[in-house]
CHARMM internal coordinates of N, CA and C (Angstrom, degrees):
IC EDIT
DIST 1 N 1 CA 1.4448
DIST 1 CA 1 C 1.5296
ANGL 1 N 1 CA 1 C 110.96
DIST 1 C 2 N 1.3339
ANGL 1 CA 1 C 2 N 116.29
DIHE 1 N 1 CA 1 C 2 N -41.84
DIST 2 N 2 CA 1.4599
ANGL 1 C 2 N 2 CA 119.16
DIHE 1 CA 1 C 2 N 2 CA 178.96
DIST 2 CA 2 C 1.5246
ANGL 2 N 2 CA 2 C 111.61
DIHE 1 C 2 N 2 CA 2 C -68.56
DIST 2 C 3 N 1.3246
ANGL 2 CA 2 C 3 N 117.12
DIHE 2 N 2 CA 2 C 3 N -29.44
DIST 3 N 3 CA 1.4571
ANGL 2 C 3 N 3 CA 119.80
DIHE 2 CA 2 C 3 N 3 CA 178.83
DIST 3 CA 3 C 1.5320
ANGL 3 N 3 CA 3 C 110.76
DIHE 2 C 3 N 3 CA 3 C -68.34
DIST 3 C 4 N 1.3193
ANGL 3 CA 3 C 4 N 117.20
DIHE 3 N 3 CA 3 C 4 N -34.81
DIST 4 N 4 CA 1.4659
ANGL 3 C 4 N 4 CA 120.34
DIHE 3 CA 3 C 4 N 4 CA 177.05
DIST 4 CA 4 C 1.5248
ANGL 4 N 4 CA 4 C 109.84
DIHE 3 C 4 N 4 CA 4 C -68.01
DIST 4 C 5 N 1.3300
ANGL 4 CA 4 C 5 N 116.82
DIHE 4 N 4 CA 4 C 5 N -42.19
DIST 5 N 5 CA 1.4680
ANGL 4 C 5 N 5 CA 120.00
DIHE 4 CA 4 C 5 N 5 CA 177.37
DIST 5 CA 5 C 1.5241
ANGL 5 N 5 CA 5 C 110.78
DIHE 4 C 5 N 5 CA 5 C -63.53
DIST 5 C 6 N 1.3326
ANGL 5 CA 5 C 6 N 116.95
DIHE 5 N 5 CA 5 C 6 N -38.04
DIST 6 N 6 CA 1.4594
ANGL 5 C 6 N 6 CA 120.20
DIHE 5 CA 5 C 6 N 6 CA 177.62
DIST 6 CA 6 C 1.5237
ANGL 6 N 6 CA 6 C 110.87
DIHE 5 C 6 N 6 CA 6 C -65.08
DIST 6 C 7 N 1.3229
ANGL 6 CA 6 C 7 N 117.18
DIHE 6 N 6 CA 6 C 7 N -40.91
DIST 7 N 7 CA 1.4660
ANGL 6 C 7 N 7 CA 120.39
DIHE 6 CA 6 C 7 N 7 CA 178.65
DIST 7 CA 7 C 1.5250
ANGL 7 N 7 CA 7 C 111.19
DIHE 6 C 7 N 7 CA 7 C -63.77
DIST 7 C 8 N 1.3188
ANGL 7 CA 7 C 8 N 117.28
DIHE 7 N 7 CA 7 C 8 N -39.47
DIST 8 N 8 CA 1.4623
ANGL 7 C 8 N 8 CA 120.74
DIHE 7 CA 7 C 8 N 8 CA 178.04
DIST 8 CA 8 C 1.5321
ANGL 8 N 8 CA 8 C 110.25
DIHE 7 C 8 N 8 CA 8 C -64.75
DIST 8 C 9 N 1.3348
ANGL 8 CA 8 C 9 N 116.76
DIHE 8 N 8 CA 8 C 9 N -42.06
DIST 9 N 9 CA 1.4583
ANGL 8 C 9 N 9 CA 119.44
DIHE 8 CA 8 C 9 N 9 CA 178.88
DIST 9 CA 9 C 1.5183
ANGL 9 N 9 CA 9 C 112.02
DIHE 8 C 9 N 9 CA 9 C -66.41
DIST 9 C 10 N 1.3455
ANGL 9 CA 9 C 10 N 117.52
DIHE 9 N 9 CA 9 C 10 N -36.50
DIST 10 N 10 CA 1.4591
ANGL 9 C 10 N 10 CA 120.16
DIHE 9 CA 9 C 10 N 10 CA 176.01
DIST 10 CA 10 C 1.5215
ANGL 10 N 10 CA 10 C 110.40
DIHE 9 C 10 N 10 CA 10 C -63.88
DIST 10 C 11 N 1.3218
ANGL 10 CA 10 C 11 N 117.13
DIHE 10 N 10 CA 10 C 11 N -39.63
DIST 11 N 11 CA 1.4633
ANGL 10 C 11 N 11 CA 120.75
DIHE 10 CA 10 C 11 N 11 CA 179.39
DIST 11 CA 11 C 1.5310
ANGL 11 N 11 CA 11 C 110.80
DIHE 10 C 11 N 11 CA 11 C -66.28
DIST 11 C 12 N 1.3346
ANGL 11 CA 11 C 12 N 117.23
DIHE 11 N 11 CA 11 C 12 N -42.24
DIST 12 N 12 CA 1.4613
ANGL 11 C 12 N 12 CA 120.58
DIHE 11 CA 11 C 12 N 12 CA 177.33
DIST 12 CA 12 C 1.5230
ANGL 12 N 12 CA 12 C 110.26
DIHE 11 C 12 N 12 CA 12 C -63.14
DIST 12 C 13 N 1.3288
ANGL 12 CA 12 C 13 N 116.40
DIHE 12 N 12 CA 12 C 13 N -41.26
DIST 13 N 13 CA 1.4620
ANGL 12 C 13 N 13 CA 120.46
DIHE 12 CA 12 C 13 N 13 CA 177.76
DIST 13 CA 13 C 1.5231
ANGL 13 N 13 CA 13 C 110.88
DIHE 12 C 13 N 13 CA 13 C -62.31
DIST 13 C 14 N 1.3264
ANGL 13 CA 13 C 14 N 117.06
DIHE 13 N 13 CA 13 C 14 N -40.46
DIST 14 N 14 CA 1.4579
ANGL 13 C 14 N 14 CA 120.69
DIHE 13 CA 13 C 14 N 14 CA 177.76
DIST 14 CA 14 C 1.5224
ANGL 14 N 14 CA 14 C 111.28
DIHE 13 C 14 N 14 CA 14 C -63.58
DIST 14 C 15 N 1.3282
ANGL 14 CA 14 C 15 N 116.50
DIHE 14 N 14 CA 14 C 15 N -43.31
DIST 15 N 15 CA 1.4658
ANGL 14 C 15 N 15 CA 119.66
DIHE 14 CA 14 C 15 N 15 CA 179.67
DIST 15 CA 15 C 1.5234
ANGL 15 N 15 CA 15 C 111.90
DIHE 14 C 15 N 15 CA 15 C -63.43
DIST 15 C 16 N 1.3342
ANGL 15 CA 15 C 16 N 116.54
DIHE 15 N 15 CA 15 C 16 N -41.24
DIST 16 N 16 CA 1.4613
ANGL 15 C 16 N 16 CA 119.99
DIHE 15 CA 15 C 16 N 16 CA 178.26
DIST 16 CA 16 C 1.5216
ANGL 16 N 16 CA 16 C 110.35
DIHE 15 C 16 N 16 CA 16 C -62.30
DIST 16 C 17 N 1.3233
ANGL 16 CA 16 C 17 N 115.88
DIHE 16 N 16 CA 16 C 17 N -41.85
DIST 17 N 17 CA 1.4594
ANGL 16 C 17 N 17 CA 119.89
DIHE 16 CA 16 C 17 N 17 CA -178.72
DIST 17 CA 17 C 1.5244
ANGL 17 N 17 CA 17 C 111.74
DIHE 16 C 17 N 17 CA 17 C -73.32
DIST 17 C 18 N 1.3256
ANGL 17 CA 17 C 18 N 118.22
DIHE 17 N 17 CA 17 C 18 N -42.45
DIST 18 N 18 CA 1.4584
ANGL 17 C 18 N 18 CA 121.05
DIHE 17 CA 17 C 18 N 18 CA -176.04
DIST 18 CA 18 C 1.5257
ANGL 18 N 18 CA 18 C 112.00
DIHE 17 C 18 N 18 CA 18 C -71.55
DIST 18 C 19 N 1.3108
ANGL 18 CA 18 C 19 N 117.74
DIHE 18 N 18 CA 18 C 19 N -37.17
DIST 19 N 19 CA 1.4549
ANGL 18 C 19 N 19 CA 121.00
DIHE 18 CA 18 C 19 N 19 CA -178.79
DIST 19 CA 19 C 1.5265
ANGL 19 N 19 CA 19 C 111.84
DIHE 18 C 19 N 19 CA 19 C -85.02
DIST 19 C 20 N 1.3346
ANGL 19 CA 19 C 20 N 116.39
DIHE 19 N 19 CA 19 C 20 N -4.83
DIST 20 N 20 CA 1.4610
ANGL 19 C 20 N 20 CA 122.17
DIHE 19 CA 19 C 20 N 20 CA -179.82
DIST 20 CA 20 C 1.5290
ANGL 20 N 20 CA 20 C 110.99
DIHE 19 C 20 N 20 CA 20 C 55.02
DIST 20 C 21 N 1.3294
ANGL 20 CA 20 C 21 N 114.41
DIHE 20 N 20 CA 20 C 21 N 46.72
DIST 21 N 21 CA 1.4597
ANGL 20 C 21 N 21 CA 121.42
DIHE 20 CA 20 C 21 N 21 CA 179.52
DIST 21 CA 21 C 1.5234
ANGL 21 N 21 CA 21 C 107.95
DIHE 20 C 21 N 21 CA 21 C -80.70
DIST 21 C 22 N 1.3061
ANGL 21 CA 21 C 22 N 116.23
DIHE 21 N 21 CA 21 C 22 N 130.25
DIST 22 N 22 CA 1.4596
ANGL 21 C 22 N 22 CA 119.73
DIHE 21 CA 21 C 22 N 22 CA 178.10
DIST 22 CA 22 C 1.5277
ANGL 22 N 22 CA 22 C 109.00
DIHE 21 C 22 N 22 CA 22 C -86.15
DIST 22 C 23 N 1.3025
ANGL 22 CA 22 C 23 N 115.08
DIHE 22 N 22 CA 22 C 23 N 125.25
DIST 23 N 23 CA 1.4537
ANGL 22 C 23 N 23 CA 121.83
DIHE 22 CA 22 C 23 N 23 CA 178.57
DIST 23 CA 23 C 1.5182
ANGL 23 N 23 CA 23 C 108.01
DIHE 22 C 23 N 23 CA 23 C -127.20
DIST 23 C 24 N 1.3222
ANGL 23 CA 23 C 24 N 115.83
DIHE 23 N 23 CA 23 C 24 N 172.69
DIST 24 N 24 CA 1.4570
ANGL 23 C 24 N 24 CA 118.06
DIHE 23 CA 23 C 24 N 24 CA 176.87
DIST 24 CA 24 C 1.5274
ANGL 24 N 24 CA 24 C 109.56
DIHE 23 C 24 N 24 CA 24 C -74.14
DIST 24 C 25 N 1.3161
ANGL 24 CA 24 C 25 N 117.01
DIHE 24 N 24 CA 24 C 25 N 174.67
DIST 25 N 25 CA 1.4570
ANGL 24 C 25 N 25 CA 121.33
DIHE 24 CA 24 C 25 N 25 CA -174.27
DIST 25 CA 25 C 1.5259
ANGL 25 N 25 CA 25 C 113.02
DIHE 24 C 25 N 25 CA 25 C -66.62
DIST 25 C 26 N 1.3121
ANGL 25 CA 25 C 26 N 117.93
DIHE 25 N 25 CA 25 C 26 N -26.93
DIST 26 N 26 CA 1.4617
ANGL 25 C 26 N 26 CA 120.58
DIHE 25 CA 25 C 26 N 26 CA -178.18
DIST 26 CA 26 C 1.5241
ANGL 26 N 26 CA 26 C 110.86
DIHE 25 C 26 N 26 CA 26 C -74.58
DIST 26 C 27 N 1.3155
ANGL 26 CA 26 C 27 N 117.43
DIHE 26 N 26 CA 26 C 27 N -36.35
DIST 27 N 27 CA 1.4703
ANGL 26 C 27 N 27 CA 121.94
DIHE 26 CA 26 C 27 N 27 CA -174.27
DIST 27 CA 27 C 1.5261
ANGL 27 N 27 CA 27 C 111.28
DIHE 26 C 27 N 27 CA 27 C -106.32
DIST 27 C 28 N 1.3289
ANGL 27 CA 27 C 28 N 117.03
DIHE 27 N 27 CA 27 C 28 N 40.08
DIST 28 N 28 CA 1.4684
ANGL 27 C 28 N 28 CA 119.82
DIHE 27 CA 27 C 28 N 28 CA 177.76
DIST 28 CA 28 C 1.5264
ANGL 28 N 28 CA 28 C 109.38
DIHE 27 C 28 N 28 CA 28 C -79.12
DIST 28 C 29 N 1.3210
ANGL 28 CA 28 C 29 N 115.86
DIHE 28 N 28 CA 28 C 29 N 165.09
DIST 29 N 29 CA 1.4628
ANGL 28 C 29 N 29 CA 119.37
DIHE 28 CA 28 C 29 N 29 CA -176.94
DIST 29 CA 29 C 1.5178
ANGL 29 N 29 CA 29 C 111.70
DIHE 28 C 29 N 29 CA 29 C -65.85
DIST 29 C 30 N 1.3210
ANGL 29 CA 29 C 30 N 117.49
DIHE 29 N 29 CA 29 C 30 N -31.71
DIST 30 N 30 CA 1.4610
ANGL 29 C 30 N 30 CA 120.33
DIHE 29 CA 29 C 30 N 30 CA 179.07
DIST 30 CA 30 C 1.5243
ANGL 30 N 30 CA 30 C 110.53
DIHE 29 C 30 N 30 CA 30 C -68.13
DIST 30 C 31 N 1.3232
ANGL 30 CA 30 C 31 N 117.57
DIHE 30 N 30 CA 30 C 31 N -42.42
DIST 31 N 31 CA 1.4624
ANGL 30 C 31 N 31 CA 120.07
DIHE 30 CA 30 C 31 N 31 CA 179.19
DIST 31 CA 31 C 1.5246
ANGL 31 N 31 CA 31 C 112.07
DIHE 30 C 31 N 31 CA 31 C -65.59
DIST 31 C 32 N 1.3210
ANGL 31 CA 31 C 32 N 116.96
DIHE 31 N 31 CA 31 C 32 N -39.47
DIST 32 N 32 CA 1.4656
ANGL 31 C 32 N 32 CA 119.93
DIHE 31 CA 31 C 32 N 32 CA 177.44
DIST 32 CA 32 C 1.5258
ANGL 32 N 32 CA 32 C 109.97
DIHE 31 C 32 N 32 CA 32 C -65.20
DIST 32 C 33 N 1.3282
ANGL 32 CA 32 C 33 N 116.76
DIHE 32 N 32 CA 32 C 33 N -38.74
DIST 33 N 33 CA 1.4610
ANGL 32 C 33 N 33 CA 120.57
DIHE 32 CA 32 C 33 N 33 CA 178.09
DIST 33 CA 33 C 1.5277
ANGL 33 N 33 CA 33 C 110.90
DIHE 32 C 33 N 33 CA 33 C -65.28
DIST 33 C 34 N 1.3261
ANGL 33 CA 33 C 34 N 117.89
DIHE 33 N 33 CA 33 C 34 N -39.33
DIST 34 N 34 CA 1.4569
ANGL 33 C 34 N 34 CA 120.79
DIHE 33 CA 33 C 34 N 34 CA 178.77
DIST 34 CA 34 C 1.5278
ANGL 34 N 34 CA 34 C 111.91
DIHE 33 C 34 N 34 CA 34 C -67.36
DIST 34 C 35 N 1.3264
ANGL 34 CA 34 C 35 N 117.57
DIHE 34 N 34 CA 34 C 35 N -35.71
DIST 35 N 35 CA 1.4680
ANGL 34 C 35 N 35 CA 120.24
DIHE 34 CA 34 C 35 N 35 CA 174.68
DIST 35 CA 35 C 1.5338
ANGL 35 N 35 CA 35 C 109.42
DIHE 34 C 35 N 35 CA 35 C -64.46
DIST 35 C 36 N 1.3347
ANGL 35 CA 35 C 36 N 116.86
DIHE 35 N 35 CA 35 C 36 N -41.19
DIST 36 N 36 CA 1.4629
ANGL 35 C 36 N 36 CA 120.47
DIHE 35 CA 35 C 36 N 36 CA 176.66
DIST 36 CA 36 C 1.5199
ANGL 36 N 36 CA 36 C 111.95
DIHE 35 C 36 N 36 CA 36 C -62.40
DIST 36 C 37 N 1.3260
ANGL 36 CA 36 C 37 N 117.31
DIHE 36 N 36 CA 36 C 37 N -40.10
DIST 37 N 37 CA 1.4648
ANGL 36 C 37 N 37 CA 120.04
DIHE 36 CA 36 C 37 N 37 CA 176.95
DIST 37 CA 37 C 1.5256
ANGL 37 N 37 CA 37 C 111.30
DIHE 36 C 37 N 37 CA 37 C -64.97
DIST 37 C 38 N 1.3235
ANGL 37 CA 37 C 38 N 116.70
DIHE 37 N 37 CA 37 C 38 N -37.37
DIST 38 N 38 CA 1.4676
ANGL 37 C 38 N 38 CA 119.75
DIHE 37 CA 37 C 38 N 38 CA 176.51
DIST 38 CA 38 C 1.5122
ANGL 38 N 38 CA 38 C 111.93
DIHE 37 C 38 N 38 CA 38 C -63.84
DIST 38 C 39 N 1.3305
ANGL 38 CA 38 C 39 N 117.04
DIHE 38 N 38 CA 38 C 39 N -42.47
DIST 39 N 39 CA 1.4680
ANGL 38 C 39 N 39 CA 120.37
DIHE 38 CA 38 C 39 N 39 CA 177.29
DIST 39 CA 39 C 1.5258
ANGL 39 N 39 CA 39 C 111.37
DIHE 38 C 39 N 39 CA 39 C -64.93
DIST 39 C 40 N 1.3357
ANGL 39 CA 39 C 40 N 115.90
DIHE 39 N 39 CA 39 C 40 N -38.24
DIST 40 N 40 CA 1.4603
ANGL 39 C 40 N 40 CA 119.56
DIHE 39 CA 39 C 40 N 40 CA 178.11
DIST 40 CA 40 C 1.5233
ANGL 40 N 40 CA 40 C 111.20
DIHE 39 C 40 N 40 CA 40 C -65.91
DIST 40 C 41 N 1.3236
ANGL 40 CA 40 C 41 N 116.89
DIHE 40 N 40 CA 40 C 41 N -38.16
DIST 41 N 41 CA 1.4655
ANGL 40 C 41 N 41 CA 120.64
DIHE 40 CA 40 C 41 N 41 CA 177.29
DIST 41 CA 41 C 1.5250
ANGL 41 N 41 CA 41 C 111.19
DIHE 40 C 41 N 41 CA 41 C -65.32
DIST 41 C 42 N 1.3315
ANGL 41 CA 41 C 42 N 117.09
DIHE 41 N 41 CA 41 C 42 N -39.72
DIST 42 N 42 CA 1.4650
ANGL 41 C 42 N 42 CA 120.10
DIHE 41 CA 41 C 42 N 42 CA 176.75
DIST 42 CA 42 C 1.5173
ANGL 42 N 42 CA 42 C 111.33
DIHE 41 C 42 N 42 CA 42 C -65.01
DIST 42 C 43 N 1.3215
ANGL 42 CA 42 C 43 N 117.02
DIHE 42 N 42 CA 42 C 43 N -36.99
DIST 43 N 43 CA 1.4639
ANGL 42 C 43 N 43 CA 120.83
DIHE 42 CA 42 C 43 N 43 CA 178.30
DIST 43 CA 43 C 1.5253
ANGL 43 N 43 CA 43 C 110.69
DIHE 42 C 43 N 43 CA 43 C -65.74
DIST 43 C 44 N 1.3246
ANGL 43 CA 43 C 44 N 116.40
DIHE 43 N 43 CA 43 C 44 N -43.68
DIST 44 N 44 CA 1.4688
ANGL 43 C 44 N 44 CA 120.09
DIHE 43 CA 43 C 44 N 44 CA 179.90
DIST 44 CA 44 C 1.5282
ANGL 44 N 44 CA 44 C 110.49
DIHE 43 C 44 N 44 CA 44 C -66.68
DIST 44 C 45 N 1.3309
ANGL 44 CA 44 C 45 N 117.22
DIHE 44 N 44 CA 44 C 45 N -31.37
DIST 45 N 45 CA 1.4620
ANGL 44 C 45 N 45 CA 120.90
DIHE 44 CA 44 C 45 N 45 CA 178.41
DIST 45 CA 45 C 1.5234
ANGL 45 N 45 CA 45 C 112.27
DIHE 44 C 45 N 45 CA 45 C -74.07
DIST 45 C 46 N 1.3166
ANGL 45 CA 45 C 46 N 117.98
DIHE 45 N 45 CA 45 C 46 N -11.71
DIST 46 N 46 CA 1.4598
ANGL 45 C 46 N 46 CA 120.49
DIHE 45 CA 45 C 46 N 46 CA 176.30
DIST 46 CA 46 C 1.5116
ANGL 46 N 46 CA 46 C 114.21
DIHE 45 C 46 N 46 CA 46 C 102.95
DIST 46 C 47 N 1.3177
ANGL 46 CA 46 C 47 N 117.75
DIHE 46 N 46 CA 46 C 47 N 3.62
DIST 47 N 47 CA 1.4615
ANGL 46 C 47 N 47 CA 120.97
DIHE 46 CA 46 C 47 N 47 CA 179.05
DIST 47 CA 47 C 1.5218
ANGL 47 N 47 CA 47 C 108.06
DIHE 46 C 47 N 47 CA 47 C -87.37
DIST 47 C 48 N 1.3123
ANGL 47 CA 47 C 48 N 117.30
DIHE 47 N 47 CA 47 C 48 N 132.21
DIST 48 N 48 CA 1.4602
ANGL 47 C 48 N 48 CA 121.06
DIHE 47 CA 47 C 48 N 48 CA 179.50
DIST 48 CA 48 C 1.5128
ANGL 48 N 48 CA 48 C 113.00
DIHE 47 C 48 N 48 CA 48 C 76.52
DIST 48 C 49 N 1.3294
ANGL 48 CA 48 C 49 N 116.86
DIHE 48 N 48 CA 48 C 49 N 36.75
DIST 49 N 49 CA 1.4601
ANGL 48 C 49 N 49 CA 121.07
DIHE 48 CA 48 C 49 N 49 CA -175.88
DIST 49 CA 49 C 1.5132
ANGL 49 N 49 CA 49 C 113.45
DIHE 48 C 49 N 49 CA 49 C -82.00
DIST 49 C 50 N 1.2977
ANGL 49 CA 49 C 50 N 117.90
DIHE 49 N 49 CA 49 C 50 N -4.01
DIST 50 N 50 CA 1.4618
ANGL 49 C 50 N 50 CA 120.06
DIHE 49 CA 49 C 50 N 50 CA -179.64
DIST 50 CA 50 C 1.5122
ANGL 50 N 50 CA 50 C 110.85
DIHE 49 C 50 N 50 CA 50 C 110.90
DIST 50 C 51 N 1.3211
ANGL 50 CA 50 C 51 N 115.57
DIHE 50 N 50 CA 50 C 51 N -146.31
DIST 51 N 51 CA 1.4612
ANGL 50 C 51 N 51 CA 119.94
DIHE 50 CA 50 C 51 N 51 CA -179.16
DIST 51 CA 51 C 1.5145
ANGL 51 N 51 CA 51 C 111.08
DIHE 50 C 51 N 51 CA 51 C -72.82
DIST 51 C 52 N 1.3036
ANGL 51 CA 51 C 52 N 114.75
DIHE 51 N 51 CA 51 C 52 N 145.70
DIST 52 N 52 CA 1.4447
ANGL 51 C 52 N 52 CA 120.59
DIHE 51 CA 51 C 52 N 52 CA 177.28
DIST 52 CA 52 C 1.5214
ANGL 52 N 52 CA 52 C 108.90
DIHE 51 C 52 N 52 CA 52 C -95.02
DIST 52 C 53 N 1.3091
ANGL 52 CA 52 C 53 N 116.08
DIHE 52 N 52 CA 52 C 53 N 127.97
DIST 53 N 53 CA 1.4571
ANGL 52 C 53 N 53 CA 120.91
DIHE 52 CA 52 C 53 N 53 CA -179.80
DIST 53 CA 53 C 1.5260
ANGL 53 N 53 CA 53 C 107.72
DIHE 52 C 53 N 53 CA 53 C -89.62
DIST 53 C 54 N 1.3312
ANGL 53 CA 53 C 54 N 115.88
DIHE 53 N 53 CA 53 C 54 N 122.20
DIST 54 N 54 CA 1.4580
ANGL 53 C 54 N 54 CA 120.44
DIHE 53 CA 53 C 54 N 54 CA -179.56
DIST 54 CA 54 C 1.5190
ANGL 54 N 54 CA 54 C 112.14
DIHE 53 C 54 N 54 CA 54 C -84.35
DIST 54 C 55 N 1.3141
ANGL 54 CA 54 C 55 N 114.13
DIHE 54 N 54 CA 54 C 55 N 155.22
DIST 55 N 55 CA 1.4739
ANGL 54 C 55 N 55 CA 119.17
DIHE 54 CA 54 C 55 N 55 CA 177.03
DIST 55 CA 55 C 1.5121
ANGL 55 N 55 CA 55 C 110.01
DIHE 54 C 55 N 55 CA 55 C -90.44
DIST 55 C 56 N 1.3197
ANGL 55 CA 55 C 56 N 115.55
DIHE 55 N 55 CA 55 C 56 N 153.35
DIST 56 N 56 CA 1.4649
ANGL 55 C 56 N 56 CA 120.13
DIHE 55 CA 55 C 56 N 56 CA 177.52
DIST 56 CA 56 C 1.4930
ANGL 56 N 56 CA 56 C 110.24
DIHE 55 C 56 N 56 CA 56 C -108.34
END
COOR INIT
IC SEED 1 N 1 CA 1 C
IC BUILD
């Protein structure tokens, strides 16, 4: 789930950068990309992996 959110943020960051949209300093393409990298790191660490399969 976090990997999908990271992919969406990377796409938004690409659109901001490619269209040369001026935004404020908080919502710049670099900051959005860094948030996406953080979500991707959490996904790789195993946080937000989806349903937990229980043992029997």
